[in-house]
Each structure stands twice: as structure tokens, then as C-alpha cells.
C-alpha positions as a printed Julia matrix, in Angstrom:
107×3 Matrix{Float64}:
  -0.69  -11.19  -10.62
  -1.37  -12.59   -7.17
  -0.75  -10.25   -4.24
  -0.88  -11.9    -0.81
   0.03  -11.13    2.78
   0.66  -14.84    3.35
   4.0   -16.6     2.75
   2.35  -19.1     0.35
  -0.56  -19.07   -2.11
  -2.92  -21.87   -3.16
  -2.29  -21.17   -6.86
   1.15  -22.81   -6.79
   4.34  -23.46   -4.9
   7.12  -20.91   -4.92
   9.67  -22.17   -7.42
  11.96  -19.15   -7.41
  12.4   -16.03   -5.28
  13.06  -12.92   -7.34
  13.62  -10.43   -4.53
  12.0    -7.76   -2.43
   9.75   -5.32   -4.25
   8.15   -2.16   -2.9
   6.01    0.8    -3.75
   5.51    4.11   -2.0
   2.98    6.9    -2.13
   3.08   10.24   -0.34
  -0.05   12.36   -0.32
  -0.48   15.77    1.26
  -3.48   16.49    3.45
  -5.75   19.05    1.82
  -6.78   22.08    3.91
 -10.51   21.46    3.37
 -10.13   17.78    4.25
  -8.42   18.92    7.48
 -11.23   21.38    8.18
 -13.99   18.8     7.66
 -12.06   16.18    9.64
 -11.9    18.66   12.54
 -15.66   19.14   12.36
 -16.15   15.37   12.21
 -14.0    14.99   15.33
 -16.23   17.45   17.16
 -19.62   16.03   16.07
 -18.57   12.4    15.58
 -18.6    10.18   12.54
 -16.11    9.04    9.95
 -13.58   11.27    8.21
 -14.41   10.33    4.61
 -11.79   12.6     3.05
  -9.0    10.95    5.01
 -10.39    7.5     4.29
 -10.36    8.23    0.55
  -6.8     9.59    0.8
  -5.67    6.44    2.63
  -7.27    4.19    0.01
  -5.75    6.22   -2.83
  -2.28    6.11   -1.3
  -2.57    2.37   -0.58
  -3.69    1.65   -4.15
  -0.77    3.66   -5.59
   1.78    1.9    -3.37
   0.39   -1.55   -4.24
   0.37   -0.72   -7.96
   3.99    0.46   -7.87
   4.98   -2.72   -6.01
   3.12   -4.87   -8.54
   4.73   -3.02  -11.47
   8.18   -3.65  -10.02
   7.36   -7.35   -9.58
   6.09   -7.54  -13.18
   9.37   -6.09  -14.45
  11.14   -8.96  -12.66
   8.83  -11.51  -14.3
   7.02  -12.46  -11.08
   3.8   -14.44  -10.91
   3.04  -13.29   -7.37
   4.12  -11.07   -4.52
   3.91  -12.8    -1.15
   4.39  -11.64    2.42
   3.06   -8.19    1.56
   3.23   -5.64    4.36
   1.59   -2.21    4.33
   2.97    0.6     6.49
   1.33    3.98    7.12
   3.31    6.99    8.38
   2.79   10.72    8.7
   5.56   13.04    7.53
   6.41   16.7     7.77
   6.77   19.01   10.74
   3.03   19.17   11.28
   2.2    15.63   10.12
   0.42   16.97    7.05
   1.78   14.35    4.64
   0.76   10.7     4.56
   3.15    8.01    3.33
   2.04    4.47    2.53
   4.62    1.81    1.75
   3.85   -1.65    0.34
   6.6    -4.27    0.34
   6.75   -7.98   -0.34
   8.69  -10.77   -2.02
   8.34  -11.26   -5.77
   8.22  -14.95   -6.71
   7.75  -17.33   -9.62
   5.19  -20.08   -9.05
   5.46  -23.69  -10.14
   3.21  -26.74  -10.05
């Protein structure tokens, strides 16, 4: 399945719009990841634990979106948008949402 942020894809013209599809992932920040991120902030560098968590959450959200599109019989999801939010009273949860339009492609 083709996943694109663009409104069109080179693989074919949109012949039918099937609807909006989405996927979400919420991941809690781990106490040790928070500790090491704090150290990284002090000494500089990248926060690898958070980067891995972001990638994992993004991959889950995209997979859920793709699965929903597949159930509709889509060939592609176009206009994909990714949103990142923190949740919870102390911002300890990360939510990633992927949304786009499921479509059938024609010649």
C-alpha cells in the first residue's frame, strides 16, 4: 500500500475516495528514559530513548491507519498528516496520530 503526504501519487490517479482513516498510539515515558534525558539535557546530545519512543509510536499509528485503509479496500492513503502531543498532568504520555484519505487508484 502506498502511504503519502501528498494529495496525489505517481502510481495512479485517484479513482475513488473511500474516506478518512486514522491510527493512534499512546506511549508512556519510562522513568529511566526520563532520567537519562535529563542527563542528556545537562551535558548535551540527543535523547535516544525519546527518539526511539517517537519512532515506535509513529510506526504504530501509521500501521493502524494502513490497516484501516486495507479493510476499506484502499490502494493508497494520501494527504497523510502526523500529529504529536503530550498527555497527562505531567506530560508523561506521548500520543501520535496519523490520519489521511484512503483511496482507490486507477490508470
